[in-house]
Backbone as a ProteinNet text record, in pm:
[ID]
protein_1_A
[PRIMARY]
MVNVTAKYLIDGDQLSPIQLQRLLGDIGYKDGVGITIFHNGTFGKYNIEFCRQCKTTGVTTIEAPNIKNGADFLLISELTLILCNARTANIFVYTNDKSLAMAAKFIGSRYFTEINIKPICIVAV
[TERTIARY]
112.2	9.4	73.4	27.2	129.1	127.8	197.3	190.5	197.3	38	-3.2	11.6	76.8	120.5	241.9	367.6	489	496.3	550.8	620.8	739.2	822.9	938	947.1	964.5	959.3	1121	1197.6	1350.6	1356.4	1438.7	1479.8	1562	1587.8	1672.6	1763.3	1723.3	1796.9	1905.1	1877	1939.7	2070.5	2020.4	2176.2	2227.5	2389.7	2482.1	2445.3	2478.5	2452	2508.8	2602.8	2661.1	2572.4	2519.9	2409.8	2295.2	2246.2	2096.6	2132.9	2226.9	2252.2	2268.4	2318.4	2347.5	2187.1	2116	1975.4	1901.6	1918.8	1814.8	1868.7	1981.2	2028.3	1996.7	1966.6	1949.4	1818.6	1715.4	1552.5	1551.4	1632.3	1605.5	1493.2	1523.7	1457.1	1403.1	1512.7	1510.8	1361.3	1314.8	1208.1	1108.2	1063.3	986.6	900.5	952.5	897.3	835	728.1	681.9	807.8	874.9	987.1	941.6	970.8	966.3	1067.6	1109.4	1224.3	1230.5	1256.8	1236.2	1310.8	1329.8	1483.1	1430	1534.5	1521.2	1622.4	1559.7	1671.8	1786.9	1771.4	1880.4	1926	1873.3	1941.3	1982.5	1959.1	1984.3	2029.3	2108.2	2135.8	2237.5	2329.6	2408	2295.1	2204.6	2134.2	2046.9	2014.6	1913.9	1960.3	2118.9	2117.5	2122.8	2157.4	2130.5	1984.2	1891.9	1756.9	1681.9	1789.1	1724.3	1759.8	1877.5	1938.7	1799.5	1738.3	1643	1476.9	1542.4	1406	1378.4	1402.7	1403.6	1227.8	1162.8	1035	1011.3	940.1	881.6	975.7	1048.5	1115.8	1025.8	979.9	912.4	987.4	1056.3	1125	1052.1	995.6	968.9	1046.7	1064.8	1116.7	1038.7	1075.3	1021.1	1040.3	969	965.8	1126.3	1197.7	1307.5	1322.2	1222.5	1264.7	1289.1	1336.6	1407.1	1295.9	1350.3	1208.5	1097.7	1098.1	993.8	988.7	1111	1100.8	1063.5	1101.8	1042.5	878.7	833.7	678.4	609.1	667.7	603.6	648.9	698.4	749.1	624.9	635.3	494.7	371.9	349.9	226.6	194.5	308.5	286.4	250.8	295	278.2	157.6	91.3	-36.6	-133.1	-104	-202.9	-218.9	-107.6	-77.6	-156.4	-131.6	-214.1	-354.7	-412.7	-556.5	-611.3	-535.5	-598.8	-580.4	-429.2	-432.5	-450.6	-383.5	-387.1	-306.9	-189.2	-93	-8.1	-13.5	79	241.3	306.9	412.2	460.2	508.2	565.4	696.1	833.5	925.2	996.6	1006.7	1069.2	1240.1	1326	1444.1	1513.8	1585.2	1606.8	1712.2	1779.5	1867.1	1870.5	1739.1	1685.6	1647.2	1658.4	1607.2	1469.4	1467.7	1325.7	1220.3	1260.6	1171	1127.8	1208.4	1174.6	1080.8	1112.7	998.5	873.2	853.6	749.2	671	728	705.1	658.4	755.6	687.4	547.7	545.5	407.6	307.8	311.8	201.4	178.2	270.5	228.9	185.1	190.1	136.5	-1.9	-24.6	-155.9	-247.2	-207.8	-302.5	-286.9	-193.2	-189.7	-277.9	-342.4	-374.9	-469.6	-559.3	-670.5	-700.7	-619.4	-630.3	-490.5	-475.7	-375.4	-310.8	-256.8	-128.1	2.7	70.4	226.2	273.5	317.1	359.7	450.1	458.4	558.5	719.6	781.8	925.1	1008.9	1056.8	1174.6	1288.3	1414.5	1537.1	1622.2	1703.8	1813.2	1928.1	1968.7	2060	2170.5
-149.4	14.3	134.1	217.1	322.1	431.5	491.5	570.6	740.1	756.4	897.3	1032.8	974	1076.5	1163	1092.1	1118.5	1287.4	1380.5	1486.7	1491.9	1410	1411.9	1286.7	1303.9	1187.4	1182.6	1100.7	1065.4	942.7	983.7	923.9	833.8	742.2	650.6	607.2	574.2	528.5	634.9	766.8	842.3	914.3	887.4	952.5	871.9	842.8	784.3	764.5	621.8	669.8	762.3	797.7	914.6	1060.7	1056.6	1187.4	1159.2	1013.4	994.1	996.3	979.9	969.9	1124.5	1225.6	1325.5	1437.5	1376.2	1435.7	1384.8	1286.8	1218	1301.9	1326.4	1409.9	1532.8	1641.1	1745.2	1740.7	1616.3	1656.4	1623	1516.7	1527.7	1436.7	1306.1	1159.2	1107.5	1113.6	1082.3	1152.4	1260.6	1341.6	1295	1200.3	1085.7	1173.9	1229.1	1340.6	1191.9	1260.7	1177.8	1155.3	1044	1019.2	877.5	879.1	763.7	751.6	642.7	646.7	532.2	570.7	480.6	402.3	310.1	218.8	102.5	24.3	-49	-128.9	-304.6	-403.4	-402.8	-346.8	-335.1	-236.1	-135.9	5.6	102.5	46.5	127.4	12.2	-85.8	-169.4	-113.8	-9.2	13.4	115.5	154.4	195.1	135.9	-0.8	-67.7	-131.2	-162.1	-179.6	-55.9	82.1	144.8	188.9	170.2	198.5	104.6	-33.1	-147.2	-81.4	21.5	43.3	183.8	227	315.7	270.8	199.2	162.8	279	356	430.1	516.6	560.5	620.4	694.5	682.4	827.3	779.6	635.8	609	498.8	550.6	433.3	377.3	277	240.9	169.2	192.8	100.9	48.7	-66.4	-121.3	-136.6	-83.5	-87.7	-198.7	-242.7	-370.7	-361.8	-473.2	-482.1	-420.9	-312.9	-254.3	-159.9	-75.1	80.6	157.4	225.7	332.7	296.9	200.7	125.8	227.3	228.3	336.8	471	527.7	674.7	665.3	565.9	534.3	544.1	506.4	462.9	584.3	691.8	795	894.3	908.5	980.3	943.9	825.3	761	783.7	778.7	794.7	983.9	1048.7	1210.6	1251.5	1171.6	1217.4	1151.8	1053.1	989.1	1151.4	1144.5	1249.9	1363.1	1435.7	1539.2	1509.2	1388	1355.4	1379	1313.7	1246.8	1368.6	1376.3	1464	1597.3	1669	1798.1	1906	1788.6	1867.7	1946.7	2093.4	2182.7	2205	2123.6	2124.8	2007.5	1967	1827.5	1892.4	1755.7	1795.4	1660	1673.7	1543.6	1575.4	1507.6	1502.1	1423	1453.5	1364.4	1467.7	1411.4	1454.3	1431.8	1343.6	1297	1410	1465.5	1608.8	1547.5	1439.9	1418.4	1388.9	1330.7	1290.3	1395.6	1504.7	1641.7	1712.1	1724.8	1786.4	1696.2	1604.9	1532	1569.9	1587.8	1639.4	1753.1	1860.1	1981.3	2028.8	1914.1	1915.5	1850.6	1788.1	1734.8	1848.4	1896.7	2023.7	2130.3	2165.5	2291.9	2274.6	2154.7	2071.1	2119.3	2078.6	2042.6	2155.1	2231.8	2359.2	2483.8	2439.5	2591.9	2651.9	2574	2658.4	2685.1	2627.6	2661.7	2718.5	2811.6	2909.6	2833.9	2718.9	2685.3	2684.2	2668.3	2604.4	2509.5	2550.1	2404.2	2287.8	2184.9	2141.9	2127.5	2134.6	2188.5	2091.1	2054.9	1993.5	2024.4	1948.8	2002.2	1903.1	1929.7	1890.2	1876.7	1716.6	1706.6	1658.3
-20.1	-4.6	0.2	-50.8	-127.6	40.6	74.4	201.2	126.3	164.9	111.7	166.6	315	398.8	368.3	301.5	285.2	253	311.5	280.7	180.6	222.7	129.1	40.6	-64.6	-208.6	-216.8	-200.4	-264.2	-356.4	-466.6	-577.7	-534.7	-491.5	-432.8	-501.7	-647.5	-728.3	-791.8	-817.9	-876.5	-787.9	-642.8	-535.9	-502.9	-497.4	-395	-294.7	-203.6	-46.6	11.5	-20.2	46	39.1	-66	-107.7	-30.5	-18.4	52	194.5	243.1	409.1	419	346.4	401.4	369.1	259.2	261	382.1	418.4	501.2	622.1	678.7	769.4	738.3	655.6	661.3	659.8	622.5	654.4	789.6	864.8	1031.1	1009.3	976.4	922.4	1104.4	1157.4	1296.1	1408.8	1350.7	1406.8	1392.9	1262.3	1216.1	1120	1060.7	965.3	844.2	745.3	667.2	518.3	510	424.3	330.7	196.9	144.4	31.4	24.7	-67.5	-187	-295.8	-398	-449.2	-453.2	-508.1	-584.9	-631.9	-730.4	-752.1	-712.8	-706.4	-814.7	-940.5	-1041.4	-1071.1	-1058.9	-1089.7	-992.3	-867	-749.4	-619.9	-713.1	-577.6	-510.5	-501.5	-446.1	-329.9	-321.9	-242.7	-130.9	-170.9	-152.9	19.7	56	180	254.8	183.8	280.4	307.9	219.1	250.8	327.1	361.1	423.8	595.9	609.2	768.6	785.9	706.9	757.9	788.5	908.9	980.2	1099.2	1075.4	1191.1	1158	1265.6	1235.8	1148.1	1063.6	924.9	798.8	776.5	663.8	612.1	473.7	432.6	319	286	150.9	89.5	-55.6	-165	-273.1	-307.4	-374.5	-499	-607.6	-729.6	-775.3	-910	-980.9	-1051.6	-1098.1	-1144.9	-1282.7	-1339.8	-1466	-1463.5	-1596.2	-1602.7	-1605.4	-1487.4	-1461.4	-1359.1	-1330.3	-1238.5	-1120.7	-1060	-916.9	-963.4	-1078.2	-1128.1	-1140	-1218	-1210.9	-1078.7	-968.4	-853.3	-780.6	-790.5	-707.1	-826.7	-905.6	-936.8	-924.9	-913.6	-873.6	-729.8	-669.2	-509.4	-492.9	-577.4	-568.8	-631.9	-709.6	-761.1	-670.9	-607.6	-505.1	-393.9	-299.9	-244.9	-275.7	-380	-437.5	-432.1	-511.9	-497.2	-353.3	-272.6	-141.6	-51.3	-28.7	105.8	123.5	-39.3	-72.7	56.5	22	120.5	32.1	90.3	33	24.1	117.8	113.5	68.4	-54.1	-101.2	-164.9	-114.6	-141.2	-245.3	-352.9	-469.5	-435.2	-413.7	-397.2	-507.4	-626	-696.6	-798.4	-879.2	-992.2	-1135.1	-1149.3	-1307.8	-1279	-1434.8	-1488.8	-1555.6	-1617.4	-1673.8	-1563.9	-1432.2	-1331.5	-1265.2	-1265.5	-1216.6	-1264.5	-1432.4	-1508.4	-1512.6	-1483.3	-1470	-1352	-1250.4	-1126.2	-1085.1	-1182.8	-1204.5	-1273.3	-1366.7	-1466.3	-1386.2	-1284.9	-1213.5	-1132.5	-1045.1	-954.3	-1021	-1163.2	-1216.3	-1242.3	-1308	-1337.9	-1235.5	-1106	-981.5	-934.8	-892.8	-820.2	-932.7	-1023.7	-1104.6	-1053.5	-970.7	-933	-791	-730.3	-575.9	-516	-465.5	-393.6	-279.3	-319.4	-198.2	-235.3	-168	-222.3	-307	-423.4	-480.1	-467.9	-531.4	-510	-535	-417.5	-463.7	-497.9	-573.1	-647.8	-614.4	-563.4	-522.5	-571.5	-631.6	-739.8	-644.4	-625.5	-518.7	-618.6
[MASK]
+++++++++++++++++++++++++++++++++++++++++++++++++++++++++++++++++++++++++++++++++++++++++++++++++++++++++++++++++++++++++++++

């Protein structure tokens, strides 16, 4: 089941374990904020072990199917679910994948066209 309460969505495939660890430290994941890390058994193999270590409250890891862009599709689908169900104003997507960032911006701009709240923040790491 998808965690629609997440505030921080992280593209675990595109970040090195060091970048991921630094990012989680900056977010303050030990405080129990909603974080979801997407990773893939084939393309994010170096991050899987780190993701498994994130048993701290507030960190959810979702392993995508072992297909190219599987984690990207899951991240975008969760972002859509959050916008449709939770109507959360502050959502942060962390990725260094330009295509994924453009897709997230597109979803955010379409959703926030008629309501006056802060859009998604895309952070390139």
